[in-house]
N, C-alpha and C positions, 0 to 999 in steps of 0.2 A: 466438464460437469454438465449433467442433464439440464439443470435449471438455466444454465447459460445458453445451451443450444436451442432450447424451446423458445427463449425470448428473443432470438435474433431477428425474426421476421417482424415481430411487434415493435422492436426497438428501431429497426430500419425505417418502418413507416413513421414512427414517432419522430425520428431525426429529420424527416423531410419537413416537419413543421416546427422544429425546435427554434426558439428565439435566440439561444446562445449555443450553437453547435460547437462541439469540440473537434479540433482538427489536428492532424499530424503536425508536430512542431510546437504545439501548445506546451508551455512550461511553467514551472513554479519553483520558488526557492523558499525554504524555511530555515530558521536557525533555532537550535535547541540547546539548552544548558544541561550539561551532564552534572550529576551529583552522586552522592554515596549510594543512592538507591539504584544506580545504573551499573554497579560493579559486577564483574564476572563472578565474584564470590557469592553473589545472590544464588547462582545456579549450582555451585560446588565450592566448598571451602578451600580446596587446594588449587585455586586459580589466582592469578594476579589481580591486584586492585586497580583495574583499568576499565574503561568503557567496554561493556560486553557486546558481543556480536548480536545476540537476540534483540538488544535494545536498538542497535543500529538498524536492524531489519524493521523493527516497529516504527522508528522515526521515518524510514523510507516509505513504509506503507502509509503512514499518516500524510506525508507530503503528497503522495499520489491520490489518496482518497480526498484530500482537500482540493486538489486540482479538479477532480471530477465533480465534486459536490455542487459547484455553482452551475453546472450544466444539467443536473438531474431534474426530472419532473417530480411534482409532489407524489409521494408514495414509493419512490425509487431510492435504492441505496446501492453501494458497490461492495463487493467482497473480493478479497485477494484469493487467487487460485494458484499462483506459483511465484517463486522468487529464486533466481540464481545469483547469489551474493558472494562477493569476494571482499573480505575484511583484510586490508593490506597493511595497516599500520596501527599501532596502539595509541590510544588517546588517554592522557591523564584525567582523572576525575576532576571536575571543576572547569574544564575547558568547554568552549562553545563548539558545536558541530553544525556545519551548514550543509544542507542537502538540496540538490537540484534534481528535479524530475522532469522528464520530457516525454510526451506521447510520441512513440515511434511507429505504431501500427494500430489500425482499427479493423476489427473483423466482427461486424454485427455488434453484439453486446459486450464483446471482449476488447479491452484496450491493453496495449503493451507499452511499457515505460522503460526508458533508459535512465538510470540514476547514478549520480556521483555524490560523494560525501567528502568533506574536508574538516579538519579541526583547525585550530588557530595557526598551525605550522605547515601542514601538508595534506595531500589527498589521502584519505584513510579507507576508502572503499568504493565499490561500484556494483551495480546490479542490473539485471533485467527482471522486471516484475510485471505480472499480468493480473488484471482485475476484470471482473464481470459485473455489469449493471443488472440488478435484480429488482423484481417487484417485492418490496419488503413484506407485505402481508402474506403472500404465497410462501416465501422463504421461511418466515417465522412460523407459519402453520406446519410446514414440514419438520422444522426443528422441534416444535411442540409434540408432534406425533412420536418422535424418538424418546422423549421424556416419558410418555405414557406406554411405550412398547415394553412388553415383558422381556426380561433378560434371558 
């Protein structure tokens, strides 16, 4: 993405003075409770009443964003730019889901994560996810221009 590429040099310079730099191997775990609002039926009625893949992706994105957040400078945010997700086992609604994310690569403003997820019984998924650190004001200004753009 263009905003990611443009910010690489600025971010590299900023990281040289960062008080809490992020490093390959940095990890975080979160636990989420699944409920009826996380059902696959939310997306289509003829699906089973189990924990839906899009919600697994969202919880994985949350874990990675939380990991980055404590390393950001004021005015910075992160955005997801890709996810290769395999949802390998069904989880009954009401079970806890534990997600571990780990930084596996750094490339300027782009961070790559390896994620694994488990319910109370077994591993239920894995993913590789990329996020880019952005300047929130510039990003939001670009999004606002889309709203004003003629269709």
